[in-house]
C-alpha positions, 0 to 999 in steps of 0.5 A: 236139686241136690245140695253139694257140700263145698269142698276144701275148708269145711264150707268156707266161701271167702276169707281175708286171712292171708295165712289160711290154707298154707300148711307149714311142715313141722320141724323135725325134732332131734332124735333124743326128743322123738318118742317112737313106738314099734308095733307088730301088725298082721295083715290079710294073708297072715303077713306080719308088718313092723310099724314104727309110729310117733315120728314128728318131722318133715316127710323128707326126714321120715322117708330118709329114716324109712329108707335107712331102716329098710336097708338095715333090715334088708326088706321092703316097706314104705313111709308116709303120714308119720308111719314107717312100715317094714315087711316082716317082724324086725322089731329087735333090729329096729329097736337096736338101730334106733337106740344106737342113733339116739332115738327114744324108742320102745316096743309097743303092743301085745 
């Protein structure tokens, strides 16, 4: 019979710790304390994607910032896991908008 790994907490079977497994959402830092990097990536099919990384905060605030950036650039994209993706090369527009809103942001990559 094959041994199966126990899913979840890395093999943890029982614990008396009441706080185990309760992940807290990180508090959203103010814009002046955010250190955002703006990258340009190429996906398959030679498509360009603007990627904004380094956001620290609640997923709802990340979605709100992503939604605002998508509407300002007039493109599609998504935001999850602390990363915002915008279709196309919009680094200059994103940098200008984030700087106006008080975020510490700069272009990164080659």
